[in-house]
C-alpha positions in Angstrom: 11.2 28.4 -9.0 12.6 25.7 -7.0 15.5 25.7 -4.2 18.7 24.5 -6.0 20.3 23.4 -2.8 17.1 21.6 -2.0 17.1 20.1 -5.4 20.8 19.3 -5.5 20.6 17.5 -2.1 17.7 14.7 -3.5 19.4 14.4 -6.7 22.6 13.9 -4.8 20.7 11.5 -2.0 19.4 9.3 -5.3 22.5 9.3 -7.4 24.9 7.7 -4.4 22.4 5.2 -3.5 22.3 3.5 -6.9 19.1 5.1 -7.9 19.6 8.2 -10.3 18.2 6.9 -13.3 14.8 7.5 -11.8 15.4 11.3 -12.3 16.2 11.0 -15.8 13.1 12.9 -17.2 13.8 15.6 -14.4 14.5 18.3 -17.4 11.3 17.6 -19.2 9.1 17.9 -16.2 7.2 20.7 -15.1 7.5 23.2 -12.4 4.4 21.9 -10.4 5.5 17.8 -11.8 9.1 18.8 -10.2 7.9 19.9 -7.2 5.4 17.3 -6.4 8.1 14.4 -7.5 10.6 16.3 -5.4 8.0 15.9 -2.3 7.4 12.5 -2.6 11.6 11.8 -3.2 12.1 13.7 0.3 9.1 11.5 2.3 12.1 8.5 1.6 15.6 7.8 2.4 17.0 5.4 -0.8 19.3 3.5 1.4 17.3 2.5 3.9 15.2 1.3 0.9 18.0 -0.7 -0.3 18.5 -1.9 2.9 14.8 -3.2 3.3 15.3 -4.8 -0.2 18.5 -6.7 0.4 17.0 -8.0 3.8 14.1 -9.2 2.5 15.4 -10.9 -0.6 18.1 -12.7 1.7 15.2 -13.7 3.5 13.1 -15.1 0.8 16.2 -17.4 0.0 17.0 -18.5 3.5 15.2 -21.4 4.4 17.3 -22.5 6.9 14.9 -21.3 9.5 13.1 -24.6 8.9 15.4 -26.6 10.8 14.9 -24.5 13.9 10.8 -24.4 13.2 9.4 -26.3 15.9 4.9 -26.3 16.3 3.4 -24.6 19.0 3.1 -26.5 22.5 -0.4 -28.0 23.1 -0.4 -26.4 26.4 0.1 -23.2 24.8 -3.4 -23.2 22.8 -6.1 -22.7 25.1 -9.3 -24.0 23.2 -12.6 -22.5 24.1 -14.1 -26.1 23.1 -12.6 -27.9 25.7 -12.5 -24.5 28.5 -14.9 -25.2 31.2 -18.4 -23.4 32.0 -16.8 -21.2 34.7 -13.8 -20.4 32.5 -15.7 -19.2 29.6 -18.1 -17.2 32.1 -14.9 -15.5 33.6 -13.5 -14.5 30.2 -16.5 -13.4 29.5 -17.1 -10.9 32.4 -13.6 -10.0 31.9 -14.1 -8.8 28.4 -17.1 -6.9 28.9 -16.3 -5.3 32.0 -13.3 -3.6 29.8 -16.0 -2.7 27.2 -18.0 -1.8 30.5 -15.4 0.9 30.8 -14.5 1.9 27.6 -11.5 0.3 27.3 -11.8 -2.1 24.0 -11.8 -0.3 20.2 -11.6 -2.7 16.8 -9.4 -2.2 14.4 -10.6 -3.2 11.0 -8.0 -4.2 8.2 -10.2 -3.0 4.5 -7.3 -1.7 2.3 -7.9 -4.7 0.2 -9.6 -4.5 -3.1 -12.2 -7.0 -4.1 -10.1 -8.2 -7.4 -10.6 -11.6 -6.9 -14.8 -11.5 -6.4 -14.4 -9.9 -9.9 -15.4 -5.8 -8.4 -14.0 -3.0 -8.1 -15.4 -2.0 -5.3 -13.6 -2.4 -1.1 -14.4 -6.3 -0.1 -16.4 -4.3 2.5 -18.7 -2.9 0.4 -19.1 -6.2 -2.4 -22.2 -6.7 -3.1 -22.4 -10.3 -4.3 -22.4 -12.0 -0.9 -26.0 -13.6 -1.6 -27.1 -13.0 1.6 -31.3 -12.4 1.7 -30.6 -9.3 3.6 -28.4 -8.3 0.5 -26.2 -6.7 3.4 -22.1 -6.2 2.7 -19.3 -7.0 5.3 -19.2 -3.4 6.3 -23.4 -3.3 7.0 -22.5 -7.0 9.2 -19.4 -5.5 10.6 -21.4 -2.0 11.7 -24.2 -3.7 13.0 -22.6 -6.1 15.4 -20.7 -3.5 17.2 -24.2 -1.7 17.5 -25.4 -4.6 19.1 -22.4 -4.7 21.4 -22.9 -1.4 22.7 -26.5 -2.2 23.3 -25.5 -5.2 24.9 -22.8 -3.7 27.2 -24.7 -1.2 27.9 -27.9 -3.0 29.8 -24.9 -4.7 31.2 -23.7 -1.4 33.2 -27.4 -0.7 33.9 -27.5 -3.9 35.9 -24.5 -3.4 37.1 -25.6 0.1 38.4 -28.5 -0.2 39.2 -29.2 3.0 36.9 -31.6 2.6 34.3 -30.5 4.8 32.1 -26.7 4.6 32.2 -24.3 6.3 29.8 -24.1 4.7 26.4 -21.2 2.5 25.7 -18.9 3.4 23.3 -16.7 0.2 21.1 -14.9 2.9 18.3 -14.6 1.4 14.9 -11.5 1.9 13.4 -11.1 1.3 9.6 -7.9 1.3 7.7 -8.0 2.0 4.6 -5.3 1.7 1.3 -5.1 4.8 -1.0 -7.1 2.9 -3.3 -10.0 1.9 -1.0 -10.3 5.4 1.2 -12.6 7.8 -0.9 -14.5 4.7 -2.0 -15.0 3.3 1.9 -16.0 6.8 3.4 -18.2 7.7 0.9 -20.3 3.9 1.3 -20.2 4.2 5.0 -21.2 8.1 5.0 -24.0 7.9 2.2 -25.5 4.5 4.5 -25.3 6.8 7.6 -22.4 4.2 9.1 -25.5 1.8 9.7 -26.6 3.5 12.7 -23.6 3.9 14.5 -22.0 7.7 15.5 -19.9 8.8 12.9 -17.5 10.5 15.7 -16.5 7.2 16.8 -15.3 6.0 13.5 -11.9 6.8 12.5 -10.4 6.3 9.0 -6.5 5.6 8.3 -4.8 4.8 5.6 -2.0 1.9 5.6 1.4 3.1 4.6 2.9 2.1 1.0 6.3 1.6 0.0 8.3 2.4 -3.6 8.6 -1.0 -6.0 11.5 -2.8 -7.9 12.3 -4.4 -11.0 14.9 -7.4 -10.8 17.5 -5.7 -10.6 17.1 -3.5 -7.5 16.2 -0.4 -9.3 12.9 1.5 -8.1 10.6 1.6 -11.1 8.8 4.9 -12.1 5.1 5.0 -12.3 4.8 8.3 -14.2 7.8 11.2 -15.5 7.4 12.4 -12.4 6.2 9.6 -9.8 7.7 6.5 -8.1 5.6 3.4 -8.8 4.3 2.6 -4.9 2.6 -0.4 -3.7 0.5 -0.7 -0.1 2.8 -2.1 2.5 1.0 -4.7 3.6 -1.7 -5.1 6.8 1.2 -5.1 8.8 1.9 -1.3 8.0 -1.0 -0.6 9.8 1.4 -0.4 13.4 3.6 2.4 11.7 0.5 4.5 10.1 -1.4 4.3 13.5 1.6 6.3 15.0 2.0 8.4 11.9 -1.5 9.1 11.8 -2.2 9.6 15.6 -4.3 7.0 15.9 -2.5 5.6 18.7 -2.8 9.2 20.5 -6.4 9.4 20.1 -7.0 5.8 21.6 -5.0 6.5 24.8 -7.1 10.0 25.1 -10.3 8.1 24.8 -9.0 5.6 27.7 -8.5 2.4 25.2 -6.8 -0.4 26.5 -6.7 -3.1 24.1 -7.4 -3.3 20.8 -8.9 -6.2 18.6 -7.8 -6.0 14.6 -8.8 -8.3 12.4 -9.6 -8.4 8.5 -12.0 -7.5 6.6 -13.3 -10.7 4.6 -14.2 -13.0 7.4 -18.0 -13.2 7.7 -18.0 -14.8 11.0 -16.1 -12.7 12.6 -16.7 -12.1 16.3 -16.0 -8.2 17.1 -14.7 -7.3 20.2 -15.2 -11.0 21.4 -15.8 -10.3 25.1 -14.3 -14.0 25.6 -11.3 -13.4 23.4 -10.8 -10.1 24.8 -11.2 -11.2 28.8 -8.6 -14.1 27.9 -6.1 -12.0 26.7 -7.0 -9.7 29.9 -6.7 -13.0 32.1 -3.2 -14.1 30.8 -1.8 -10.5 30.6 -0.9 -10.6 26.8 0.8 -8.1 25.0 -1.4 -10.1 22.2 -3.5 -12.6 22.4 -4.1 -14.6 18.7 -7.1 -16.7 17.8 -6.7 -19.5 15.6 -8.2 -22.7 14.2 -7.1 -26.6 13.3 -5.7 -26.7 10.0 -8.8 -28.9 7.3 -5.5 -30.0 5.3 -2.2 -29.5 5.0 -2.1 -27.8 1.9 -5.0 -25.6 3.2 -3.9 -21.7 2.6 -3.5 -20.4 5.7 -0.1 -19.5 8.0 -0.1 -21.7 11.1 1.4 -20.5 14.5 4.3 -22.1 15.5 8.0 -21.3 16.9 11.2 -20.1 15.8 13.9 -20.8 18.0 12.1 -20.7 20.8 10.2 -17.1 19.0 6.2 -17.3 18.4 6.5 -17.2 14.2 3.5 -17.3 11.4 4.8 -19.0 8.7 2.5 -18.7 5.6 1.1 -21.7 3.7 3.1 -20.9 0.8 6.6 -20.9 2.8 5.7 -23.7 5.2 7.9 -26.9 3.8 5.3 -28.9 2.0 6.9 -32.1 4.7 6.2 -30.5 7.8 2.4 -29.4 6.9 1.7 -33.0 6.5 3.2 -34.0 9.7 0.7 -35.9 11.9 1.0 -36.5 15.2 0.5 -40.5 15.8 -1.5 -40.5 19.0 -4.5 -37.9 17.9 -4.2 -38.3 13.8 -4.4 -34.3 13.8 -1.3 -32.4 11.9 1.8 -31.0 13.8 1.7 -27.5 12.3 -2.2 -27.4 13.0 -2.5 -23.8 14.7 -4.0 -22.1 11.8 -4.1 -18.2 11.9 -7.0 -16.6 10.8 -5.5 -13.2 11.1 -8.0 -12.4 14.6 -5.7 -10.7 17.1 -6.2 -8.6 20.5 -2.8 -6.6 21.5 -2.6 -3.9 24.3 -2.3 -0.5 23.7 1.0 -0.5 25.5 2.6 -3.0 23.2 1.0 -1.2 20.2 2.8 2.3 21.5 6.8 0.2 21.9 6.2 -0.9 18.2 7.2 2.6 16.3 10.4 2.7 18.2 11.4 -0.6 17.0 10.3 0.1 13.4 12.5 3.3 13.1 15.7 1.5 14.6 17.2 0.3 11.3 19.7 -2.1 12.9 16.9 -4.4 14.0 16.0 -7.0 11.7 12.8 -8.8 13.4 10.8 -7.1 11.5 11.6 -8.2 7.7 9.7 -7.2 5.1 8.1 -10.1 2.6 9.1 -10.3 -1.2 6.0 -10.4 -3.1 7.0 -10.9 -7.5 4.0 -9.1 -8.9 3.5 -7.6 -13.0 4.2 -3.7 -12.0 3.4 -1.1 -14.7 6.2 0.8 -14.8 8.1 3.6 -17.0 10.6 2.5 -18.8 13.9 4.7 -18.9 15.2 3.1 -21.6 13.8 3.5 -24.3 12.5 7.3 -24.2 14.3 10.2 -24.7 14.5 12.9 -21.7 13.4 16.0 -23.5 9.9 16.3 -23.8 9.6 12.2 -24.6 5.8 11.3 -24.3 5.2 9.3 -21.4 4.4 5.1 -22.3 3.7 3.2 -18.9 4.6 -0.6 -20.3 2.5 -2.7 -18.8 4.4 -6.0 -18.2 2.7 -10.0 -19.2 4.5 -11.4 -16.7 6.1 -10.6 -12.9 8.6 -8.1 -13.7 9.5 -6.6 -10.1 9.3 -7.2 -6.4 6.2 -5.3 -3.8 7.4 -5.3 -0.5 4.8 -6.3 2.3 5.0 -6.4 6.3 2.4 -8.5 7.5 0.3 -8.0 10.8 1.8 -10.7 12.3 5.3 -9.9 11.9 5.0 -8.6 15.4 4.4 -11.5 17.4 8.0 -12.3 18.1 8.2 -8.7 20.1 5.4 -9.8 22.2 6.8 -10.6 25.4 3.3 -12.3 26.7 1.8 -14.2 24.2 -1.1 -15.9 24.4 -3.2 -18.5 21.6 -7.1 -19.0 21.7 -8.6 -21.9 19.7 -12.2 -21.3 18.1 -14.5 -23.5 16.3 -14.2 -22.6 13.0 -17.9 -22.9 12.6 -18.4 -20.4 14.7 -15.6 -17.7 13.8 -14.0 -18.4 10.6 -15.5 -18.5 6.8 -13.6 -15.6 4.6 -14.4 -14.3 1.5 -11.9 -14.5 -0.7 -12.3 -16.6 -3.8 -15.3 -16.0 -6.7 -16.3 -19.2 -6.6 -15.4 -22.5 -4.6 -13.6 -22.4 -1.3 -13.7 -19.6 0.9 -16.3 -17.9 -1.7 -19.6 -15.7 -1.0 -21.0 -18.9 -1.4 -19.3 -21.1 1.5 -19.6 -18.3 3.8 -23.1 -17.5 3.0 -23.5 -21.5 3.5 -21.7 -21.1 7.1 -23.4 -17.8 8.4 -26.7 -19.6 7.4 -25.7 -22.6 9.8 -24.7 -20.9 12.5 -27.7 -18.9 12.3 -29.7 -22.1 12.3 -27.5 -23.7 15.1 -28.3 -20.9 17.8 -32.3 -21.8 16.9 -31.8 -25.0 17.6 -29.7 -24.7 20.6 -32.9 -22.1 21.7 -34.8 -25.1 21.5 -36.6 -23.9 18.2 -36.3 -25.2 14.6 -36.0 -23.2 11.2 -38.8 -24.6 8.4 -39.2 -24.0 4.8 -42.6 -24.8 3.8 -43.4 -27.7 5.8 -40.3 -29.0 6.4 -37.8 -28.8 9.0 -34.1 -27.1 8.5 -31.8 -28.9 11.2 -28.3 -28.0 11.3 -27.8 -31.7 11.2 -29.2 -32.1 7.7 -27.3 -29.4 6.6 -24.4 -30.7 8.1 -24.5 -34.0 5.4 -24.4 -31.8 2.4 -21.3 -29.7 3.7 -18.9 -30.7 1.2 -21.9 -30.1 -1.8 -21.4 -26.2 -2.5 -24.2 -26.5 -5.0 -26.8 -27.1 -2.1 -29.5 -24.7 -2.2 -29.1 -21.9 0.4 -32.7 -21.6 3.0 -32.4 -17.9 2.9 -32.4 -17.9 6.5 -30.5 -15.0 8.3 -30.3 -13.2 11.8 -29.6 -10.0 11.9 -27.0 -8.8 14.6 -30.2 -6.7 16.0 -31.9 -10.6 17.1 -28.6 -12.1 18.3 -25.1 -11.4 18.5 -23.5 -14.7 19.4 -26.9 -16.9 20.0 -28.1 -15.0 22.9 -31.4 -13.9 23.6 -33.8 -16.4 21.7 -35.7 -17.8 24.3 -38.3 -16.6 21.9 -37.9 -19.2 19.7 -38.4 -22.4 22.3 -40.6 -24.7 20.6 -41.1 -22.5 17.9 -40.6 -23.2 13.8 -39.4 -20.5 12.4 -39.3 -19.4 8.9 -36.8 -19.5 6.8 -36.4 -16.2 6.0 -34.0 -13.1 6.8 -34.8 -11.7 10.6 -34.6 -7.9 11.2 -36.9 -7.8 14.0 -39.1 -10.0 16.0 -41.9 -8.5 13.9 -40.6 -10.5 10.9 -42.0 -13.8 12.7 -45.3 -15.3 13.2 -44.7 -16.9 16.6 
């Protein structure tokens, strides 16, 4: 029997908040169902939820902030392409030293499913990339971490003169969702973590938040469960605190966390140049950007709102502002395309939970997403013994609330921005076909690897035909271009290094996992 005072307290709390309808089926629930439902309801504060929704709805209707929006100043953005060799070497050295001292961890945001790709699996497990190696995004990223650890360990041996130094570890933290956690863990375990030590692979779930109907009423997913949805990739900040990940990172001596989205096939994981730049600028947050291709490209931009850093989603930016061009350069004025790739100091991440707990703060406002949300209709049932029926709407009927990873950028006391070449660091897999699809990602990875071979003085050949990166560029816009079938494993090269063996050689257009795959 449930404690009556406990039940009455929760019921009264939701009734007073105007959300008492969710208890419509209470008397028809079994004891186990009541206990489960009560635990869920005790974990949330309906008044806080009401406030969050009100603030989010008000923000979604307020477009006046465009009046205070200004582009990021050119001097605020350093470009890798325009940096001197000495600057790049300095940044890289600082980053590698941080990795050597095991001050760096990587955080993969992998809560999304591959629905838009036509897959029921998490994006990282998606088998349809079409790479010659048949690798998934998870495998590519794990192998890049493995190679990075190897390079850092070799550098430490060179610096110390010890032939067998300790092995450098870069912890791999993976944020999943309730929908992807089990499959992701099983996938990595079944594949022996692709060579990584499982004790340094850490999982945690992003949070969830209840959903509302168009009138601000909480929705039921069943008679004894609220309808909930993941709270966006910005939910990672609270989850890192709640799940004890921040404590674990501090125990390991981590000082910098590189976080990024799972779907970018070109991510330079724990990029020493990027980490070194963050260290040199003493940044709380260092974000990478690429120039936007066109005003309507579905890419948010980093700019300033009343002087503070702000990322404006492409769907939120006024089209007239998005299309503005600099008359001197011809480039878009709002050109700092945000690619969900940033380095945060652990000290900064430690500050965020206290801010999130503050009910009066209005910086971290949730975003409104109108969605089709299945729900149990309390208006068309008799509560006593009524059969449960899940209504599946054919049009958006409610609101999901999300926070984005960039929402915390205005809180950074020191923020730096690094522009990187799109061809080297950004090719997302979002759509089943066309732009940002497995086909374009496969093409971009292949072109990058061909370019590495050329820079090393070699040539990639298919049959007797030399396949140059220049030739491939001539047909860049042709998505139907037949791929060469060329791919370099991260075990061969992480970022174009270690390819001296290719000089003056013709390299076959194949998947190269080890040098045994190449007849030199």
